[in-house]
PyMOL Python script that loads the backbone (N, CA, C, O; Angstrom):
from pymol import cmd

cmd.read_pdbstr("""\
ATOM      1  N   MET A   1     114.686  75.974  75.710  1.00  0.00           N
ATOM      2  CA  MET A   1     114.369  76.920  76.762  1.00  0.00           C
ATOM      3  C   MET A   1     112.864  76.895  77.009  1.00  0.00           C
ATOM      4  O   MET A   1     112.080  77.015  76.067  1.00  0.00           O
ATOM      5  N   ASP A   2     112.465  76.746  78.234  1.00  0.00           N
ATOM      6  CA  ASP A   2     111.065  76.727  78.617  1.00  0.00           C
ATOM      7  C   ASP A   2     110.635  78.167  78.924  1.00  0.00           C
ATOM      8  O   ASP A   2     110.965  78.712  79.978  1.00  0.00           O
ATOM      9  N   ILE A   3     109.905  78.765  78.001  1.00  0.00           N
ATOM     10  CA  ILE A   3     109.510  80.173  78.123  1.00  0.00           C
ATOM     11  C   ILE A   3     108.584  80.379  79.323  1.00  0.00           C
ATOM     12  O   ILE A   3     108.716  81.371  80.040  1.00  0.00           O
ATOM     13  N   LYS A   4     107.660  79.465  79.546  1.00  0.00           N
ATOM     14  CA  LYS A   4     106.754  79.605  80.690  1.00  0.00           C
ATOM     15  C   LYS A   4     107.534  79.614  82.004  1.00  0.00           C
ATOM     16  O   LYS A   4     107.244  80.396  82.909  1.00  0.00           O
ATOM     17  N   LYS A   5     108.522  78.737  82.089  1.00  0.00           N
ATOM     18  CA  LYS A   5     109.352  78.681  83.298  1.00  0.00           C
ATOM     19  C   LYS A   5     110.128  79.989  83.458  1.00  0.00           C
ATOM     20  O   LYS A   5     110.231  80.521  84.563  1.00  0.00           O
ATOM     21  N   LEU A   6     110.668  80.500  82.365  1.00  0.00           N
ATOM     22  CA  LEU A   6     111.406  81.763  82.392  1.00  0.00           C
ATOM     23  C   LEU A   6     110.520  82.898  82.887  1.00  0.00           C
ATOM     24  O   LEU A   6     110.948  83.698  83.719  1.00  0.00           O
ATOM     25  N   LEU A   7     109.292  82.974  82.385  1.00  0.00           N
ATOM     26  CA  LEU A   7     108.369  84.034  82.804  1.00  0.00           C
ATOM     27  C   LEU A   7     107.979  83.891  84.274  1.00  0.00           C
ATOM     28  O   LEU A   7     107.840  84.887  84.983  1.00  0.00           O
ATOM     29  N   ARG A   8     107.803  82.646  84.730  1.00  0.00           N
ATOM     30  CA  ARG A   8     107.504  82.419  86.153  1.00  0.00           C
ATOM     31  C   ARG A   8     108.670  82.871  87.030  1.00  0.00           C
ATOM     32  O   ARG A   8     108.473  83.496  88.072  1.00  0.00           O
ATOM     33  N   GLU A   9     109.891  82.542  86.589  1.00  0.00           N
ATOM     34  CA  GLU A   9     111.075  82.946  87.353  1.00  0.00           C
ATOM     35  C   GLU A   9     111.188  84.466  87.419  1.00  0.00           C
ATOM     36  O   GLU A   9     111.531  85.017  88.464  1.00  0.00           O
ATOM     37  N   ILE A  10     110.904  85.142  86.313  1.00  0.00           N
ATOM     38  CA  ILE A  10     110.939  86.608  86.308  1.00  0.00           C
ATOM     39  C   ILE A  10     109.919  87.144  87.301  1.00  0.00           C
ATOM     40  O   ILE A  10     110.221  88.049  88.079  1.00  0.00           O
ATOM     41  N   ASN A  11     108.724  86.594  87.277  1.00  0.00           N
ATOM     42  CA  ASN A  11     107.684  87.039  88.208  1.00  0.00           C
ATOM     43  C   ASN A  11     108.097  86.793  89.660  1.00  0.00           C
ATOM     44  O   ASN A  11     107.913  87.661  90.514  1.00  0.00           O
ATOM     45  N   ASP A  12     108.649  85.622  89.939  1.00  0.00           N
ATOM     46  CA  ASP A  12     109.073  85.292  91.305  1.00  0.00           C
ATOM     47  C   ASP A  12     110.171  86.240  91.793  1.00  0.00           C
ATOM     48  O   ASP A  12     110.159  86.672  92.945  1.00  0.00           O
ATOM     49  N   ILE A  13     111.112  86.557  90.912  1.00  0.00           N
ATOM     50  CA  ILE A  13     112.205  87.462  91.290  1.00  0.00           C
ATOM     51  C   ILE A  13     111.661  88.862  91.546  1.00  0.00           C
ATOM     52  O   ILE A  13     112.101  89.543  92.472  1.00  0.00           O
ATOM     53  N   GLU A  14     110.703  89.292  90.724  1.00  0.00           N
ATOM     54  CA  GLU A  14     110.098  90.613  90.934  1.00  0.00           C
ATOM     55  C   GLU A  14     109.398  90.682  92.295  1.00  0.00           C
ATOM     56  O   GLU A  14     109.443  91.709  92.972  1.00  0.00           O
ATOM     57  N   ILE A  15     108.761  89.594  92.682  1.00  0.00           N
ATOM     58  CA  ILE A  15     108.122  89.531  94.010  1.00  0.00           C
ATOM     59  C   ILE A  15     109.187  89.624  95.095  1.00  0.00           C
ATOM     60  O   ILE A  15     109.014  90.355  96.070  1.00  0.00           O
ATOM     61  N   ASP A  16     110.287  88.889  94.937  1.00  0.00           N
ATOM     62  CA  ASP A  16     111.390  88.947  95.909  1.00  0.00           C
ATOM     63  C   ASP A  16     111.959  90.360  96.011  1.00  0.00           C
ATOM     64  O   ASP A  16     112.274  90.824  97.107  1.00  0.00           O
ATOM     65  N   ILE A  17     112.091  91.041  94.882  1.00  0.00           N
ATOM     66  CA  ILE A  17     112.610  92.409  94.874  1.00  0.00           C
ATOM     67  C   ILE A  17     111.681  93.329  95.657  1.00  0.00           C
ATOM     68  O   ILE A  17     112.143  94.137  96.463  1.00  0.00           O
ATOM     69  N   ASN A  18     110.401  93.214  95.431  1.00  0.00           N
ATOM     70  CA  ASN A  18     109.439  94.048  96.161  1.00  0.00           C
ATOM     71  C   ASN A  18     109.475  93.766  97.659  1.00  0.00           C
ATOM     72  O   ASN A  18     109.387  94.690  98.467  1.00  0.00           O
ATOM     73  N   ARG A  19     109.602  92.514  98.025  1.00  0.00           N
ATOM     74  CA  ARG A  19     109.685  92.155  99.444  1.00  0.00           C
ATOM     75  C   ARG A  19     110.947  92.724 100.079  1.00  0.00           C
ATOM     76  O   ARG A  19     110.903  93.272 101.180  1.00  0.00           O
ATOM     77  N   ALA A  20     112.067  92.593  99.384  1.00  0.00           N
ATOM     78  CA  ALA A  20     113.331  93.112  99.917  1.00  0.00           C
ATOM     79  C   ALA A  20     113.276  94.628 100.084  1.00  0.00           C
ATOM     80  O   ALA A  20     113.760  95.162 101.081  1.00  0.00           O
ATOM     81  N   LYS A  21     112.689  95.317  99.113  1.00  0.00           N
ATOM     82  CA  LYS A  21     112.542  96.773  99.213  1.00  0.00           C
ATOM     83  C   LYS A  21     111.680  97.139 100.416  1.00  0.00           C
ATOM     84  O   LYS A  21     112.004  98.062 101.165  1.00  0.00           O
ATOM     85  N   ASN A  22     110.589  96.414 100.594  1.00  0.00           N
ATOM     86  CA  ASN A  22     109.670  96.682 101.700  1.00  0.00           C
ATOM     87  C   ASN A  22     110.344  96.441 103.046  1.00  0.00           C
ATOM     88  O   ASN A  22     110.212  97.254 103.962  1.00  0.00           O
ATOM     89  N   ILE A  23     111.056  95.345 103.170  1.00  0.00           N
ATOM     90  CA  ILE A  23     111.737  95.021 104.426  1.00  0.00           C
ATOM     91  C   ILE A  23     112.830  96.037 104.726  1.00  0.00           C
ATOM     92  O   ILE A  23     112.976  96.470 105.869  1.00  0.00           O
ATOM     93  N   ALA A  24     113.600  96.420 103.710  1.00  0.00           N
ATOM     94  CA  ALA A  24     114.665  97.411 103.916  1.00  0.00           C
ATOM     95  C   ALA A  24     114.080  98.743 104.365  1.00  0.00           C
ATOM     96  O   ALA A  24     114.605  99.376 105.282  1.00  0.00           O
ATOM     97  N   ALA A  25     113.009  99.166 103.731  1.00  0.00           N
ATOM     98  CA  ALA A  25     112.378 100.441 104.094  1.00  0.00           C
ATOM     99  C   ALA A  25     111.835 100.402 105.522  1.00  0.00           C
ATOM    100  O   ALA A  25     112.031 101.344 106.290  1.00  0.00           O
ATOM    101  N   ARG A  26     111.166  99.331 105.867  1.00  0.00           N
ATOM    102  CA  ARG A  26     110.613  99.211 107.223  1.00  0.00           C
ATOM    103  C   ARG A  26     111.713  99.154 108.283  1.00  0.00           C
ATOM    104  O   ARG A  26     111.583  99.740 109.358  1.00  0.00           O
ATOM    105  N   ALA A  27     112.781  98.453 107.975  1.00  0.00           N
ATOM    106  CA  ALA A  27     113.884  98.334 108.936  1.00  0.00           C
ATOM    107  C   ALA A  27     114.532  99.689 109.181  1.00  0.00           C
ATOM    108  O   ALA A  27     114.915 100.008 110.307  1.00  0.00           O
ATOM    109  N   LYS A  28     114.651 100.481 108.128  1.00  0.00           N
ATOM    110  CA  LYS A  28     115.265 101.804 108.275  1.00  0.00           C
ATOM    111  C   LYS A  28     114.394 102.748 109.103  1.00  0.00           C
ATOM    112  O   LYS A  28     114.911 103.633 109.784  1.00  0.00           O
ATOM    113  N   GLU A  29     113.080 102.561 109.046  1.00  0.00           N
ATOM    114  CA  GLU A  29     112.141 103.435 109.756  1.00  0.00           C
ATOM    115  C   GLU A  29     111.759 102.892 111.134  1.00  0.00           C
ATOM    116  O   GLU A  29     111.161 103.611 111.934  1.00  0.00           O
ATOM    117  N   SER A  30     112.092 101.660 111.413  1.00  0.00           N
ATOM    118  CA  SER A  30     111.608 100.974 112.599  1.00  0.00           C
ATOM    119  C   SER A  30     112.217 101.516 113.884  1.00  0.00           C
ATOM    120  O   SER A  30     113.380 101.918 113.931  1.00  0.00           O
ATOM    121  N   GLU A  31     111.395 101.510 114.915  1.00  0.00           N
ATOM    122  CA  GLU A  31     111.848 101.903 116.245  1.00  0.00           C
ATOM    123  C   GLU A  31     111.683 100.762 117.244  1.00  0.00           C
ATOM    124  O   GLU A  31     112.225 100.816 118.348  1.00  0.00           O
ATOM    125  N   GLY A  32     110.945  99.746 116.862  1.00  0.00           N
ATOM    126  CA  GLY A  32     110.730  98.609 117.751  1.00  0.00           C
ATOM    127  C   GLY A  32     111.857  97.610 117.643  1.00  0.00           C
ATOM    128  O   GLY A  32     112.938  97.921 117.145  1.00  0.00           O
ATOM    129  N   LYS A  33     111.595  96.406 118.116  1.00  0.00           N
ATOM    130  CA  LYS A  33     112.595  95.342 118.068  1.00  0.00           C
ATOM    131  C   LYS A  33     112.482  94.583 116.753  1.00  0.00           C
ATOM    132  O   LYS A  33     111.394  94.459 116.191  1.00  0.00           O
ATOM    133  N   SER A  34     113.613  94.075 116.263  1.00  0.00           N
ATOM    134  CA  SER A  34     113.630  93.227 115.070  1.00  0.00           C
ATOM    135  C   SER A  34     114.184  91.867 115.455  1.00  0.00           C
ATOM    136  O   SER A  34     115.079  91.749 116.292  1.00  0.00           O
ATOM    137  N   TYR A  35     113.629  90.847 114.819  1.00  0.00           N
ATOM    138  CA  TYR A  35     114.044  89.486 115.115  1.00  0.00           C
ATOM    139  C   TYR A  35     114.249  88.706 113.825  1.00  0.00           C
ATOM    140  O   TYR A  35     113.635  88.992 112.797  1.00  0.00           O
ATOM    141  N   ILE A  36     115.115  87.728 113.908  1.00  0.00           N
ATOM    142  CA  ILE A  36     115.270  86.735 112.855  1.00  0.00           C
ATOM    143  C   ILE A  36     114.755  85.428 113.446  1.00  0.00           C
ATOM    144  O   ILE A  36     115.161  85.016 114.533  1.00  0.00           O
ATOM    145  N   TYR A  37     113.848  84.782 112.704  1.00  0.00           N
ATOM    146  CA  TYR A  37     113.273  83.515 113.154  1.00  0.00           C
ATOM    147  C   TYR A  37     113.771  82.386 112.272  1.00  0.00           C
ATOM    148  O   TYR A  37     114.060  82.581 111.092  1.00  0.00           O
ATOM    149  N   ASN A  38     113.868  81.193 112.867  1.00  0.00           N
ATOM    150  CA  ASN A  38     114.187  80.047 112.020  1.00  0.00           C
ATOM    151  C   ASN A  38     112.925  79.633 111.281  1.00  0.00           C
ATOM    152  O   ASN A  38     111.845  80.151 111.568  1.00  0.00           O
ATOM    153  N   ASP A  39     113.040  78.719 110.345  1.00  0.00           N
ATOM    154  CA  ASP A  39     111.905  78.369 109.495  1.00  0.00           C
ATOM    155  C   ASP A  39     110.754  77.694 110.239  1.00  0.00           C
ATOM    156  O   ASP A  39     109.640  77.630 109.720  1.00  0.00           O
ATOM    157  N   ARG A  40     111.001  77.206 111.410  1.00  0.00           N
ATOM    158  CA  ARG A  40     109.923  76.591 112.191  1.00  0.00           C
ATOM    159  C   ARG A  40     109.382  77.519 113.271  1.00  0.00           C
ATOM    160  O   ARG A  40     108.411  77.187 113.950  1.00  0.00           O
ATOM    161  N   GLY A  41     109.999  78.660 113.426  1.00  0.00           N
ATOM    162  CA  GLY A  41     109.519  79.634 114.388  1.00  0.00           C
ATOM    163  C   GLY A  41     109.776  79.273 115.834  1.00  0.00           C
ATOM    164  O   GLY A  41     109.255  79.932 116.734  1.00  0.00           O
ATOM    165  N   SER A  42     110.566  78.245 116.079  1.00  0.00           N
ATOM    166  CA  SER A  42     110.775  77.792 117.451  1.00  0.00           C
ATOM    167  C   SER A  42     111.890  78.560 118.160  1.00  0.00           C
ATOM    168  O   SER A  42     112.016  78.485 119.382  1.00  0.00           O
ATOM    169  N   SER A  43     112.690  79.287 117.407  1.00  0.00           N
ATOM    170  CA  SER A  43     113.727  80.091 118.053  1.00  0.00           C
ATOM    171  C   SER A  43     113.924  81.367 117.248  1.00  0.00           C
ATOM    172  O   SER A  43     113.635  81.426 116.052  1.00  0.00           O
ATOM    173  N   HIS A  44     114.426  82.387 117.941  1.00  0.00           N
ATOM    174  CA  HIS A  44     114.628  83.669 117.288  1.00  0.00           C
ATOM    175  C   HIS A  44     115.832  84.383 117.887  1.00  0.00           C
ATOM    176  O   HIS A  44     116.334  84.020 118.951  1.00  0.00           O
ATOM    177  N   LEU A  45     116.269  85.392 117.180  1.00  0.00           N
ATOM    178  CA  LEU A  45     117.424  86.178 117.606  1.00  0.00           C
ATOM    179  C   LEU A  45     117.097  87.650 117.385  1.00  0.00           C
ATOM    180  O   LEU A  45     116.713  88.044 116.284  1.00  0.00           O
ATOM    181  N   GLN A  46     117.246  88.456 118.421  1.00  0.00           N
ATOM    182  CA  GLN A  46     117.008  89.890 118.274  1.00  0.00           C
ATOM    183  C   GLN A  46     118.225  90.518 117.608  1.00  0.00           C
ATOM    184  O   GLN A  46     119.361  90.259 118.006  1.00  0.00           O
ATOM    185  N   VAL A  47     117.984  91.345 116.594  1.00  0.00           N
ATOM    186  CA  VAL A  47     119.066  92.003 115.873  1.00  0.00           C
ATOM    187  C   VAL A  47     118.739  93.481 115.679  1.00  0.00           C
ATOM    188  O   VAL A  47     117.582  93.896 115.746  1.00  0.00           O
ATOM    189  N   ASP A  48     119.776  94.252 115.439  1.00  0.00           N
ATOM    190  CA  ASP A  48     119.607  95.680 115.179  1.00  0.00           C
ATOM    191  C   ASP A  48     118.939  95.887 113.823  1.00  0.00           C
ATOM    192  O   ASP A  48     119.146  95.098 112.901  1.00  0.00           O
ATOM    193  N   HIS A  49     118.148  96.933 113.703  1.00  0.00           N
ATOM    194  CA  HIS A  49     117.435  97.232 112.463  1.00  0.00           C
ATOM    195  C   HIS A  49     118.390  97.429 111.283  1.00  0.00           C
ATOM    196  O   HIS A  49     118.067  97.072 110.150  1.00  0.00           O
ATOM    197  N   SER A  50     119.551  97.991 111.553  1.00  0.00           N
ATOM    198  CA  SER A  50     120.499  98.247 110.470  1.00  0.00           C
ATOM    199  C   SER A  50     120.981  96.944 109.833  1.00  0.00           C
ATOM    200  O   SER A  50     121.277  96.905 108.639  1.00  0.00           O
ATOM    201  N   ILE A  51     121.059  95.884 110.628  1.00  0.00           N
ATOM    202  CA  ILE A  51     121.472  94.587 110.094  1.00  0.00           C
ATOM    203  C   ILE A  51     120.389  94.037 109.164  1.00  0.00           C
ATOM    204  O   ILE A  51     120.688  93.517 108.089  1.00  0.00           O
ATOM    205  N   ILE A  52     119.146  94.155 109.583  1.00  0.00           N
ATOM    206  CA  ILE A  52     118.032  93.701 108.748  1.00  0.00           C
ATOM    207  C   ILE A  52     118.019  94.488 107.432  1.00  0.00           C
ATOM    208  O   ILE A  52     117.859  93.905 106.360  1.00  0.00           O
ATOM    209  N   ALA A  53     118.189  95.804 107.518  1.00  0.00           N
ATOM    210  CA  ALA A  53     118.200  96.635 106.305  1.00  0.00           C
ATOM    211  C   ALA A  53     119.353  96.244 105.389  1.00  0.00           C
ATOM    212  O   ALA A  53     119.184  96.174 104.171  1.00  0.00           O
ATOM    213  N   GLU A  54     120.514  95.991 105.966  1.00  0.00           N
ATOM    214  CA  GLU A  54     121.680  95.611 105.175  1.00  0.00           C
ATOM    215  C   GLU A  54     121.461  94.273 104.465  1.00  0.00           C
ATOM    216  O   GLU A  54     121.785  94.131 103.286  1.00  0.00           O
ATOM    217  N   ILE A  55     120.918  93.309 105.179  1.00  0.00           N
ATOM    218  CA  ILE A  55     120.638  92.000 104.579  1.00  0.00           C
ATOM    219  C   ILE A  55     119.614  92.139 103.450  1.00  0.00           C
ATOM    220  O   ILE A  55     119.778  91.553 102.380  1.00  0.00           O
ATOM    221  N   ALA A  56     118.569  92.910 103.694  1.00  0.00           N
ATOM    222  CA  ALA A  56     117.537  93.106 102.668  1.00  0.00           C
ATOM    223  C   ALA A  56     118.127  93.779 101.434  1.00  0.00           C
ATOM    224  O   ALA A  56     117.789  93.411 100.309  1.00  0.00           O
ATOM    225  N   GLU A  57     118.995  94.750 101.629  1.00  0.00           N
ATOM    226  CA  GLU A  57     119.618  95.432 100.494  1.00  0.00           C
ATOM    227  C   GLU A  57     120.557  94.500  99.733  1.00  0.00           C
ATOM    228  O   GLU A  57     120.638  94.578  98.507  1.00  0.00           O
ATOM    229  N   GLN A  58     121.262  93.625 100.434  1.00  0.00           N
ATOM    230  CA  GLN A  58     122.113  92.641  99.759  1.00  0.00           C
ATOM    231  C   GLN A  58     121.266  91.685  98.923  1.00  0.00           C
ATOM    232  O   GLN A  58     121.607  91.375  97.782  1.00  0.00           O
ATOM    233  N   GLN A  59     120.165  91.225  99.501  1.00  0.00           N
ATOM    234  CA  GLN A  59     119.267  90.326  98.774  1.00  0.00           C
ATOM    235  C   GLN A  59     118.660  91.040  97.568  1.00  0.00           C
ATOM    236  O   GLN A  59     118.452  90.435  96.517  1.00  0.00           O
ATOM    237  N   LEU A  60     118.381  92.327  97.734  1.00  0.00           N
ATOM    238  CA  LEU A  60     117.843  93.121  96.634  1.00  0.00           C
ATOM    239  C   LEU A  60     118.837  93.171  95.472  1.00  0.00           C
ATOM    240  O   LEU A  60     118.444  93.015  94.315  1.00  0.00           O
ATOM    241  N   GLU A  61     120.108  93.385  95.767  1.00  0.00           N
ATOM    242  CA  GLU A  61     121.141  93.410  94.728  1.00  0.00           C
ATOM    243  C   GLU A  61     121.249  92.059  94.014  1.00  0.00           C
ATOM    244  O   GLU A  61     121.358  92.004  92.789  1.00  0.00           O
ATOM    245  N   ILE A  62     121.217  90.984  94.781  1.00  0.00           N
ATOM    246  CA  ILE A  62     121.295  89.642  94.198  1.00  0.00           C
ATOM    247  C   ILE A  62     120.093  89.380  93.294  1.00  0.00           C
ATOM    248  O   ILE A  62     120.241  88.886  92.176  1.00  0.00           O
ATOM    249  N   ALA A  63     118.904  89.717  93.788  1.00  0.00           N
ATOM    250  CA  ALA A  63     117.684  89.497  93.007  1.00  0.00           C
ATOM    251  C   ALA A  63     117.675  90.358  91.746  1.00  0.00           C
ATOM    252  O   ALA A  63     117.254  89.899  90.685  1.00  0.00           O
ATOM    253  N   GLN A  64     118.131  91.592  91.856  1.00  0.00           N
ATOM    254  CA  GLN A  64     118.158  92.478  90.693  1.00  0.00           C
ATOM    255  C   GLN A  64     119.114  91.938  89.630  1.00  0.00           C
ATOM    256  O   GLN A  64     118.826  92.011  88.435  1.00  0.00           O
ATOM    257  N   SER A  65     120.243  91.400  90.068  1.00  0.00           N
ATOM    258  CA  SER A  65     121.201  90.812  89.136  1.00  0.00           C
ATOM    259  C   SER A  65     120.586  89.608  88.421  1.00  0.00           C
ATOM    260  O   SER A  65     120.734  89.460  87.208  1.00  0.00           O
ATOM    261  N   LYS A  66     119.897  88.750  89.176  1.00  0.00           N
ATOM    262  CA  LYS A  66     119.232  87.589  88.578  1.00  0.00           C
ATOM    263  C   LYS A  66     118.155  88.037  87.597  1.00  0.00           C
ATOM    264  O   LYS A  66     118.012  87.471  86.514  1.00  0.00           O
ATOM    265  N   LEU A  67     117.397  89.064  87.991  1.00  0.00           N
ATOM    266  CA  LEU A  67     116.331  89.565  87.126  1.00  0.00           C
ATOM    267  C   LEU A  67     116.902  90.094  85.815  1.00  0.00           C
ATOM    268  O   LEU A  67     116.347  89.836  84.746  1.00  0.00           O
ATOM    269  N   ASN A  68     117.995  90.824  85.891  1.00  0.00           N
ATOM    270  CA  ASN A  68     118.615  91.363  84.679  1.00  0.00           C
ATOM    271  C   ASN A  68     119.014  90.236  83.723  1.00  0.00           C
ATOM    272  O   ASN A  68     118.818  90.347  82.513  1.00  0.00           O
ATOM    273  N   LYS A  69     119.575  89.153  84.266  1.00  0.00           N
ATOM    274  CA  LYS A  69     119.969  88.013  83.426  1.00  0.00           C
ATOM    275  C   LYS A  69     118.744  87.338  82.803  1.00  0.00           C
ATOM    276  O   LYS A  69     118.767  86.954  81.634  1.00  0.00           O
ATOM    277  N   LEU A  70     117.677  87.198  83.592  1.00  0.00           N
ATOM    278  CA  LEU A  70     116.463  86.566  83.074  1.00  0.00           C
ATOM    279  C   LEU A  70     115.803  87.432  82.005  1.00  0.00           C
ATOM    280  O   LEU A  70     115.304  86.912  81.007  1.00  0.00           O
ATOM    281  N   ILE A  71     115.797  88.733  82.205  1.00  0.00           N
ATOM    282  CA  ILE A  71     115.218  89.630  81.208  1.00  0.00           C
ATOM    283  C   ILE A  71     116.028  89.576  79.916  1.00  0.00           C
ATOM    284  O   ILE A  71     115.464  89.600  78.822  1.00  0.00           O
ATOM    285  N   GLU A  72     117.334  89.504  80.045  1.00  0.00           N
ATOM    286  CA  GLU A  72     118.185  89.382  78.863  1.00  0.00           C
ATOM    287  C   GLU A  72     117.874  88.084  78.115  1.00  0.00           C
ATOM    288  O   GLU A  72     117.807  88.074  76.886  1.00  0.00           O
ATOM    289  N   ALA A  73     117.688  87.001  78.851  1.00  0.00           N
ATOM    290  CA  ALA A  73     117.334  85.719  78.228  1.00  0.00           C
ATOM    291  C   ALA A  73     115.974  85.808  77.548  1.00  0.00           C
ATOM    292  O   ALA A  73     115.784  85.265  76.460  1.00  0.00           O
ATOM    293  N   LYS A  74     115.036  86.486  78.183  1.00  0.00           N
ATOM    294  CA  LYS A  74     113.696  86.662  77.603  1.00  0.00           C
ATOM    295  C   LYS A  74     113.780  87.460  76.312  1.00  0.00           C
ATOM    296  O   LYS A  74     113.158  87.099  75.312  1.00  0.00           O
ATOM    297  N   GLU A  75     114.542  88.535  76.331  1.00  0.00           N
ATOM    298  CA  GLU A  75     114.683  89.368  75.137  1.00  0.00           C
ATOM    299  C   GLU A  75     115.358  88.585  73.999  1.00  0.00           C
ATOM    300  O   GLU A  75     114.984  88.728  72.835  1.00  0.00           O
ATOM    301  N   THR A  76     116.337  87.774  74.340  1.00  0.00           N
ATOM    302  CA  THR A  76     116.998  86.935  73.334  1.00  0.00           C
ATOM    303  C   THR A  76     116.002  85.937  72.735  1.00  0.00           C
ATOM    304  O   THR A  76     115.977  85.729  71.522  1.00  0.00           O
ATOM    305  N   ALA A  77     115.198  85.333  73.580  1.00  0.00           N
ATOM    306  CA  ALA A  77     114.177  84.379  73.111  1.00  0.00           C
ATOM    307  C   ALA A  77     113.161  85.088  72.214  1.00  0.00           C
ATOM    308  O   ALA A  77     112.749  84.545  71.189  1.00  0.00           O
ATOM    309  N   GLU A  78     112.760  86.294  72.599  1.00  0.00           N
ATOM    310  CA  GLU A  78     111.805  87.053  71.782  1.00  0.00           C
ATOM    311  C   GLU A  78     112.389  87.362  70.409  1.00  0.00           C
ATOM    312  O   GLU A  78     111.694  87.252  69.399  1.00  0.00           O
ATOM    313  N   LYS A  79     113.660  87.746  70.366  1.00  0.00           N
ATOM    314  CA  LYS A  79     114.319  88.022  69.085  1.00  0.00           C
ATOM    315  C   LYS A  79     114.379  86.767  68.229  1.00  0.00           C
ATOM    316  O   LYS A  79     114.147  86.810  67.021  1.00  0.00           O
ATOM    317  N   LEU A  80     114.692  85.660  68.865  1.00  0.00           N
ATOM    318  CA  LEU A  80     114.770  84.394  68.155  1.00  0.00           C
ATOM    319  C   LEU A  80     113.405  84.020  67.579  1.00  0.00           C
ATOM    320  O   LEU A  80     113.308  83.601  66.426  1.00  0.00           O
ATOM    321  N   ILE A  81     112.375  84.168  68.365  1.00  0.00           N
ATOM    322  CA  ILE A  81     111.012  83.834  67.911  1.00  0.00           C
ATOM    323  C   ILE A  81     110.604  84.754  66.770  1.00  0.00           C
ATOM    324  O   ILE A  81     110.039  84.291  65.780  1.00  0.00           O
ATOM    325  N   LYS A  82     110.876  86.026  66.887  1.00  0.00           N
ATOM    326  CA  LYS A  82     110.533  86.985  65.825  1.00  0.00           C
ATOM    327  C   LYS A  82     111.251  86.639  64.535  1.00  0.00           C
ATOM    328  O   LYS A  82     110.695  86.793  63.448  1.00  0.00           O
ATOM    329  N   GLY A  83     112.484  86.172  64.655  1.00  0.00           N
ATOM    330  CA  GLY A  83     113.249  85.802  63.478  1.00  0.00           C
ATOM    331  C   GLY A  83     112.748  84.540  62.806  1.00  0.00           C
ATOM    332  O   GLY A  83     112.939  84.351  61.605  1.00  0.00           O
ATOM    333  N   LEU A  84     112.107  83.679  63.578  1.00  0.00           N
ATOM    334  CA  LEU A  84     111.623  82.404  63.028  1.00  0.00           C
ATOM    335  C   LEU A  84     110.210  82.493  62.469  1.00  0.00           C
ATOM    336  O   LEU A  84     109.833  81.721  61.586  1.00  0.00           O
ATOM    337  N   LEU A  85     109.432  83.436  62.986  1.00  0.00           N
ATOM    338  CA  LEU A  85     108.037  83.552  62.545  1.00  0.00           C
ATOM    339  C   LEU A  85     107.916  84.628  61.462  1.00  0.00           C
ATOM    340  O   LEU A  85     108.642  85.622  61.488  1.00  0.00           O
ATOM    341  N   PRO A  86     106.991  84.427  60.502  1.00  0.00           N
ATOM    342  CA  PRO A  86     106.810  85.427  59.432  1.00  0.00           C
ATOM    343  C   PRO A  86     106.194  86.711  59.930  1.00  0.00           C
ATOM    344  O   PRO A  86     105.982  87.638  59.149  1.00  0.00           O
TER     345      PRO A  86
END
""", "prot")
cmd.dss("prot")
cmd.show_as("cartoon", "prot")
cmd.util.cbc("prot")
cmd.orient("prot")
């Protein structure tokens, strides 16, 4: 198990969680237009704010589940290391 990689993944997921929370909150409060853009920005689709909030909340659940698994793996690795070191 690559501990550095595990810690990077935990950090990346935490960033994704914060982004999803921010997007969901803004979508719920928004009064303007919301759009989904493709990765090149050449086309977009106007969508209702509730759809954006729903997608962000779904992504938040997925990220939280991944984070929980990674934290469990980290804790297992820590226990293993503690058991091996004096």
